[in-house]
C-alpha positions as CSV (number, residue, x, y, z in Angstrom):
1,X,16.5,-14.7,26.6
2,X,18.0,-15.3,23.2
3,X,16.9,-13.0,20.4
4,X,15.4,-15.0,17.5
5,X,16.4,-13.8,14.0
6,X,15.0,-15.3,10.8
7,X,16.9,-14.8,7.5
8,X,15.5,-15.9,4.1
9,X,18.0,-16.7,1.4
10,X,20.6,-17.4,4.0
11,X,22.7,-20.1,2.2
12,X,24.7,-17.8,-0.1
13,X,25.5,-14.3,-1.1
14,X,24.6,-11.4,1.1
15,X,22.3,-13.6,3.2
16,X,25.2,-15.9,4.2
17,X,27.5,-12.9,4.9
18,X,24.7,-11.3,7.0
19,X,24.4,-14.4,9.1
20,X,28.1,-14.5,9.8
21,X,28.1,-10.8,10.8
22,X,25.1,-11.1,13.0
23,X,26.7,-13.8,15.0
24,X,29.8,-11.6,15.3
25,X,27.5,-8.9,16.7
26,X,25.7,-11.3,19.1
27,X,26.7,-14.9,19.4
28,X,23.8,-15.4,21.8
29,X,21.3,-15.2,18.9
30,X,19.0,-18.0,17.9
31,X,19.5,-17.7,14.1
32,X,17.1,-19.5,11.8
33,X,18.1,-20.0,8.2
34,X,15.2,-20.0,5.8
35,X,16.4,-21.6,2.6
36,X,14.9,-23.3,-0.5
37,X,17.6,-26.1,-0.6
38,X,17.9,-28.1,2.6
39,X,21.4,-29.4,1.7
40,X,22.7,-25.9,1.1
41,X,21.0,-24.8,4.3
42,X,22.7,-27.5,6.3
43,X,26.1,-26.7,4.7
44,X,25.7,-23.0,5.7
45,X,24.6,-24.0,9.2
46,X,27.7,-26.2,9.6
47,X,30.0,-23.5,8.4
48,X,28.4,-20.9,10.7
49,X,28.7,-23.3,13.7
50,X,32.3,-24.0,12.9
51,X,33.0,-20.3,13.1
52,X,30.8,-19.7,16.2
53,X,30.4,-23.0,18.1
54,X,28.3,-21.4,20.9
55,X,25.6,-20.2,18.5
56,X,22.2,-21.7,18.3
57,X,21.4,-22.1,14.6
58,X,18.5,-23.9,13.0
59,X,17.0,-24.1,9.5
60,X,13.6,-24.2,7.9
61,X,12.9,-25.1,4.3
62,X,11.0,-22.5,2.3
63,X,10.7,-21.6,-1.4
64,X,9.2,-18.1,-1.3
65,X,8.1,-18.4,-4.9
66,X,5.9,-21.4,-3.9
67,X,2.9,-20.3,-1.8
68,X,2.3,-23.7,-0.3
69,X,5.9,-23.8,0.8
70,X,5.5,-20.4,2.5
71,X,2.4,-21.5,4.4
72,X,4.1,-24.7,5.5
73,X,7.2,-22.9,6.6
74,X,5.2,-20.3,8.5
75,X,3.2,-23.1,10.3
76,X,6.5,-24.8,11.2
77,X,7.9,-21.5,12.6
78,X,4.8,-20.9,14.7
79,X,5.2,-24.4,16.2
80,X,8.9,-23.8,17.0
81,X,9.0,-20.3,18.3
82,X,6.9,-18.1,20.6
83,X,8.3,-14.9,19.1
84,X,10.5,-13.5,16.4
85,X,12.6,-10.4,17.1
86,X,13.8,-9.8,13.5
87,X,13.1,-11.1,10.1
88,X,15.4,-10.4,7.2
89,X,13.4,-10.7,3.9
90,X,16.4,-11.2,1.8
91,X,15.8,-14.0,-0.7
92,X,15.4,-12.8,-4.3
93,X,16.0,-13.6,-8.0
94,X,16.9,-11.7,-11.1
95,X,16.3,-14.4,-13.8
96,X,18.2,-14.3,-17.1
97,X,19.4,-10.7,-16.9
98,X,20.4,-9.1,-20.2
99,X,22.8,-6.2,-20.3
100,X,21.9,-3.5,-22.9
101,X,25.4,-2.7,-24.1
102,X,24.3,0.2,-26.4
103,X,22.6,1.9,-23.4
104,X,25.7,1.3,-21.3
105,X,28.0,2.9,-24.0
106,X,25.7,5.9,-24.5
107,X,25.4,6.4,-20.7
108,X,29.1,6.4,-20.2
109,X,29.2,9.7,-22.2
110,X,26.1,11.3,-20.7
111,X,25.6,13.6,-17.7
112,X,23.9,10.7,-15.9
113,X,26.9,8.4,-15.9
114,X,27.3,8.4,-12.1
115,X,23.6,7.8,-11.6
116,X,23.7,5.0,-14.2
117,X,26.6,3.2,-12.6
118,X,25.0,3.5,-9.1
119,X,21.6,2.2,-10.1
120,X,22.0,0.3,-13.4
121,X,19.0,2.3,-14.6
122,X,18.0,1.4,-18.1
123,X,20.7,-1.2,-18.4
124,X,19.1,-4.5,-17.4
125,X,16.1,-6.5,-18.6
126,X,15.0,-10.0,-17.5
127,X,12.9,-12.8,-18.8
128,X,10.2,-13.6,-16.3
129,X,8.0,-16.6,-16.1
130,X,4.8,-17.8,-14.4
131,X,4.8,-20.0,-11.3
132,X,2.6,-22.9,-10.6
133,X,0.4,-20.5,-8.5
134,X,-0.2,-18.4,-11.6
135,X,2.0,-15.5,-10.4
136,X,5.0,-13.8,-12.1
137,X,8.0,-15.5,-10.7
138,X,10.0,-12.4,-9.8
139,X,7.0,-10.8,-8.1
140,X,6.2,-14.0,-6.2
141,X,9.8,-14.5,-5.0
142,X,10.9,-11.0,-4.2
143,X,7.6,-9.6,-2.9
144,X,4.5,-11.6,-2.5
145,X,6.0,-14.8,-0.9
146,X,7.6,-12.6,1.7
147,X,4.4,-10.6,2.2
148,X,2.5,-13.8,2.8
149,X,5.2,-15.0,5.2
150,X,5.0,-11.8,7.2
151,X,1.2,-12.0,7.4
152,X,1.4,-15.6,8.6
153,X,4.1,-14.7,11.2
154,X,2.3,-11.7,12.6
155,X,1.4,-13.6,15.9
156,X,5.2,-14.0,16.5
157,X,6.1,-10.5,15.5
158,X,3.4,-8.5,17.1
159,X,3.4,-9.8,20.7
160,X,3.4,-6.4,22.4
161,X,6.3,-7.2,24.7
162,X,8.9,-5.2,22.8
163,X,9.6,-4.0,19.3
164,X,10.2,-6.4,16.4
165,X,11.5,-5.6,13.0
166,X,11.5,-6.5,9.3
167,X,14.4,-5.7,7.1
168,X,13.9,-6.0,3.3
169,X,16.9,-6.3,0.9
170,X,15.9,-3.8,-1.7
171,X,18.0,-2.2,-4.4
172,X,19.2,1.1,-5.8
173,X,17.6,-0.3,-9.0
174,X,14.1,0.2,-7.6
175,X,12.5,2.6,-10.0
176,X,9.1,4.3,-9.9
177,X,8.9,4.3,-13.7
178,X,9.0,0.5,-13.8
179,X,6.2,0.0,-11.3
180,X,2.4,0.3,-12.0
181,X,-0.4,-0.3,-9.6
182,X,-2.4,-1.6,-12.6
183,X,0.3,-4.2,-13.3
184,X,2.1,-4.7,-10.0
185,X,3.3,-8.1,-11.1
186,X,5.0,-6.5,-14.1
187,X,3.4,-8.9,-16.6
188,X,3.7,-6.4,-19.4
189,X,7.3,-5.1,-18.9
190,X,10.9,-6.2,-19.2
191,X,12.3,-5.0,-15.9
192,X,10.5,-7.2,-13.3
193,X,13.4,-7.0,-10.9
194,X,13.3,-3.2,-10.7
195,X,9.5,-3.2,-10.4
196,X,9.7,-5.8,-7.6
197,X,12.2,-3.8,-5.6
198,X,10.1,-0.7,-5.9
199,X,7.1,-2.7,-4.8
200,X,9.1,-3.9,-1.8
201,X,9.8,-0.2,-0.8
202,X,6.1,0.6,-1.1
203,X,5.2,-2.4,1.0
204,X,7.6,-1.5,3.8
205,X,6.1,1.9,4.1
206,X,2.6,0.5,4.2
207,X,3.5,-2.1,6.8
208,X,4.9,0.7,9.1
209,X,1.6,2.5,8.8
210,X,-0.3,-0.6,9.7
211,X,1.8,-2.3,12.3
212,X,4.0,0.3,14.1
213,X,1.2,0.6,16.7
214,X,1.5,-3.2,17.3
215,X,5.3,-2.9,17.8
216,X,6.4,-4.1,14.4
217,X,8.8,-1.8,12.3
218,X,9.9,-2.2,8.8
219,X,13.0,-0.9,7.0
220,X,14.6,-1.3,3.6
221,X,18.3,-1.7,2.8
222,X,20.4,-1.9,-0.4
223,X,23.6,-4.0,-0.3
224,X,25.1,-2.3,-3.4
225,X,26.8,-4.0,-6.3
226,X,28.4,-7.2,-5.2
227,X,30.1,-10.1,-7.1
228,X,27.6,-12.9,-6.4
229,X,25.8,-15.5,-8.4
230,X,23.3,-12.8,-9.4
231,X,25.9,-10.5,-10.9
232,X,27.7,-13.4,-12.5
233,X,24.4,-13.9,-14.4
234,X,24.8,-10.5,-16.0
235,X,28.4,-10.9,-17.1
236,X,30.7,-14.0,-16.8
237,X,33.1,-14.1,-13.9
238,X,36.1,-13.6,-16.2
239,X,34.6,-10.3,-17.5
240,X,34.2,-9.0,-14.0
241,X,37.8,-10.0,-13.3
242,X,38.9,-8.0,-16.3
243,X,36.8,-5.0,-15.2
244,X,38.0,-5.0,-11.6
245,X,40.8,-2.4,-12.1
246,X,38.3,0.0,-13.6
247,X,35.8,-0.8,-10.8
248,X,38.4,0.0,-8.1
249,X,39.0,3.3,-9.7
250,X,35.3,4.0,-10.0
251,X,34.9,3.5,-6.3
252,X,36.4,6.9,-5.8
253,X,33.4,8.3,-7.6
254,X,30.7,5.8,-6.9
255,X,30.1,4.4,-3.4
256,X,27.7,1.6,-4.5
257,X,30.4,-0.9,-5.6
258,X,30.6,-2.8,-2.3
259,X,31.8,-5.8,-4.3
260,X,31.8,-8.5,-1.5
261,X,28.8,-9.9,0.3
262,X,30.5,-9.0,3.6
263,X,30.6,-5.3,2.6
264,X,27.1,-5.5,1.1
265,X,25.7,-6.6,4.5
266,X,26.9,-3.4,6.1
267,X,23.5,-1.6,6.1
268,X,21.7,-4.8,7.1
269,X,23.9,-5.2,10.1
270,X,23.8,-1.5,10.9
271,X,20.0,-1.7,11.0
272,X,20.2,-4.6,13.5
273,X,22.0,-2.3,15.9
274,X,19.5,0.6,15.8
275,X,16.3,1.0,17.7
276,X,13.7,0.3,15.1
277,X,11.4,3.1,16.3
278,X,14.1,5.7,15.7
279,X,14.5,5.0,12.0
280,X,12.9,6.9,9.2
281,X,10.3,4.7,7.5
282,X,10.6,6.7,4.2
283,X,14.4,6.2,4.0
284,X,16.4,3.4,2.3
285,X,19.6,2.5,4.0
286,X,22.5,1.9,1.7
287,X,25.7,-0.1,2.1
288,X,28.5,2.0,0.7
289,X,32.3,1.5,0.2
290,X,34.9,4.3,-0.2
291,X,37.7,4.3,-2.8
292,X,40.0,3.0,0.0
293,X,37.7,0.1,0.8
294,X,36.1,1.3,4.1
295,X,32.4,0.5,4.5
296,X,29.7,2.8,5.8
297,X,26.0,3.4,5.6
298,X,24.1,6.3,4.0
299,X,20.4,7.0,3.9
300,X,18.3,8.1,0.9
301,X,14.8,9.3,0.8
302,X,12.6,6.9,-1.3
303,X,10.8,8.3,-4.3
304,X,7.3,7.2,-3.4
305,X,4.1,8.4,-1.8
306,X,2.2,6.9,1.1
307,X,-1.2,6.8,-0.8
308,X,0.3,4.5,-3.5
309,X,1.8,2.4,-0.7
310,X,-1.6,2.1,0.9
311,X,-3.3,1.1,-2.3
312,X,-0.7,-1.4,-3.1
313,X,-1.0,-3.0,0.3
314,X,-4.7,-3.5,-0.2
315,X,-4.1,-5.0,-3.6
316,X,-1.8,-7.5,-1.9
317,X,-4.5,-8.3,0.7
318,X,-7.0,-9.0,-2.1
319,X,-4.5,-11.2,-3.9
320,X,-3.8,-13.1,-0.7
321,X,-7.5,-13.8,-0.2
322,X,-7.7,-15.0,-3.8
323,X,-4.7,-17.3,-3.8
324,X,-5.6,-18.8,-0.4
325,X,-9.2,-19.6,-1.7
326,X,-7.6,-21.1,-4.8
327,X,-5.3,-23.3,-2.8
328,X,-8.1,-24.4,-0.5
329,X,-10.3,-25.2,-3.5
330,X,-7.5,-27.3,-5.0
331,X,-7.0,-29.2,-1.7
332,X,-10.7,-29.9,-1.4
333,X,-10.7,-31.5,-4.9
334,X,-7.6,-33.6,-4.3
């Protein structure tokens, strides 16, 4: 029986590279591409089939920032499949990133220069906005839309006939200091991306506590710093080109510069090979690249506590109840 793997954000970047590498691992997969743009999804599907004609590849339209879209996609997936073996929760945004040049220059001459280059700590701010559902867009896209998708897909994931897994695309930029239980949507801050990635780490821990006994396991991975549409939003492509000789030298000191989506997918693919029950739920698995370009995976303990993860999970359950009631009320009036 074919394994069924769902990947959100599969049409570009690390999501597209992940799909290519998964098919190289097992061309007997049924791979489902969950994408916002149907045309881009079909283009990705065609390219993947051209490289692996024997693969079974389908697509489903979903915008994880739009809760109605998430609910429609989940209903469609429940109609199509009897089970899901793995879901990669990969779609994400970093809107209008701004680089703090002064912080960068100061950091280059500090003791924390390596840490700064690995995590971009204190270097990036973003301009968030509110969705039609009344949620902060970064939180809705990176965290809550995926949480709602998982909740709706639990019947396919928790079937009891073998382990299933969730893999979240997190970041080294996830920082405890940027997250608050009192403001988990990060309405009052300037680093919603970092906050959302820390929230993702908390959620993964909470899901393991809740669902391991039902056969569902959750892990988080970081693809490192890649040259994608997201990083080109921080600096123009020509600037990255000018910086490339320096970055190649820095790779001998900093293993987080994976640079390509193919390299960035290393930890995500490595997790696919592992028995999910053997993994540490409190570790983040990092894609890394040596100075000579070889890729490998490292594990890092996450800076969080399980009590905060539990409280955050319950906050999301309350928000889920609220937004579903709001959507049902709006449907009843229309």
